C-alpha positions in Angstrom: 7.0 151.8 158.1 8.6 154.1 155.6 8.3 152.9 152.0 10.6 153.7 149.1 7.9 155.8 147.4 7.6 158.1 150.4 11.4 158.3 150.9 12.2 159.0 147.3 11.3 162.8 147.4 13.6 163.2 150.4 16.4 161.3 148.8 16.1 163.4 145.6 16.1 166.6 147.6 19.3 165.7 149.3 20.9 164.6 146.1 19.8 167.8 144.3 21.2 169.9 147.2 24.5 168.1 147.0 24.8 168.5 143.2 23.8 172.2 143.5 26.4 172.8 146.1 29.1 171.2 144.0 28.2 173.2 141.0 28.2 176.4 143.0 31.7 175.7 144.5 33.0 175.1 140.9 31.5 178.3 139.7 33.1 180.2 142.6 36.5 178.6 141.9 36.3 179.6 138.2 35.2 183.1 139.2 38.2 183.5 141.6 40.6 182.2 139.0 39.3 184.6 136.3 39.6 187.6 138.7 43.3 186.8 139.0 44.1 185.5 135.5 42.3 188.1 133.4 44.5 191.1 134.4 47.6 189.0 134.0 46.6 187.8 130.6 45.8 191.3 129.5 49.1 192.6 130.7 51.0 189.8 128.9 49.0 190.3 125.7 49.9 194.0 125.6 53.5 193.0 126.2 53.3 190.4 123.3 51.8 192.9 120.9 54.5 195.5 121.8 57.2 192.9 121.3 55.7 191.9 117.9 55.9 195.5 116.9 59.7 195.4 117.6 60.0 197.4 120.8 60.6 196.1 124.3 57.5 196.4 126.4 58.3 198.6 129.4 55.4 197.0 131.4 57.5 193.8 131.4 59.8 195.5 133.9 57.0 195.6 136.5 56.0 192.0 135.9 58.0 189.9 138.4 57.7 186.5 140.0 55.6 188.2 142.7 53.0 189.1 140.1 52.1 185.4 139.7 51.8 184.5 143.4 48.0 184.7 143.5 47.7 182.9 140.2 49.8 180.0 141.6 47.5 179.8 144.6 44.5 179.5 142.3 46.1 176.9 140.0 45.6 173.2 140.6 48.5 171.3 142.1 48.8 169.3 138.9 49.3 172.4 136.7 51.4 174.4 139.2 54.8 172.9 138.2 54.2 173.7 134.6 53.1 177.2 135.4 56.2 177.7 137.6 58.4 176.6 134.7 56.6 178.9 132.2 57.0 181.9 134.6 60.7 181.2 135.2 61.2 180.9 131.4 59.4 184.2 130.9 61.6 185.9 133.5 64.7 184.5 131.8 63.4 185.5 128.4 63.1 189.1 129.5 66.8 189.0 130.3 67.8 187.1 127.1 65.8 189.0 124.5 68.3 191.8 124.1 71.5 193.4 125.4 72.9 196.7 126.6 75.2 198.4 124.1 76.8 201.6 125.2 74.2 202.3 127.9 71.3 201.7 125.4 69.2 198.6 125.4 68.9 196.8 122.1 65.8 194.6 121.8 67.3 192.1 119.3 65.4 188.9 119.9 61.7 189.6 120.3 60.7 186.0 119.3 62.3 184.8 122.6 60.0 187.0 124.7 57.0 186.4 122.5 57.4 182.6 122.9 57.8 182.8 126.6 54.7 185.0 127.0 52.6 182.6 124.9 53.7 179.7 127.2 52.5 181.6 130.3 49.3 182.6 128.5 48.4 178.9 128.0 47.9 178.7 131.8 45.5 181.6 131.8 42.5 180.5 129.9 39.2 182.2 130.6 37.1 179.7 132.5 
C-alpha cells in the first residue's frame, strides 16, 4: 500500500515541474513581446524627441499600420482594442500635426504628434 509519506516526493516533483513550466512559458512570452516592442519603442522615442525639437520626424513616414501587426499579435486580447485605438490616433495625428503651404510642409502642432506617440508608448513597456 502506498502511504502519503512515500507519495509526497512524487507529488512535489509533479507540482514543481508544472510551476517551472508555467514560469518558463511566461518568460518566453515576455521575451517575444520585448523583441517586437523594443524596436518600435525606440523608433517612436526618436520621433518624439525630434518633434519636441520642433521638426517633423521623417521616420514617421515609414511607420504605418503594418508596423504594428506583430505587436498586435503579441498583445493580450484585453489590451488589443486600446492599442488599436492608440495606433489609429497616432496615424491620424501624423496627418493633423501640420499642413502643406505652397508645396512646403509646415509642422505647426508638434504637441498633437507627441501626445499620440506617448499614448502608443504606454502599450510598449519593457517586460
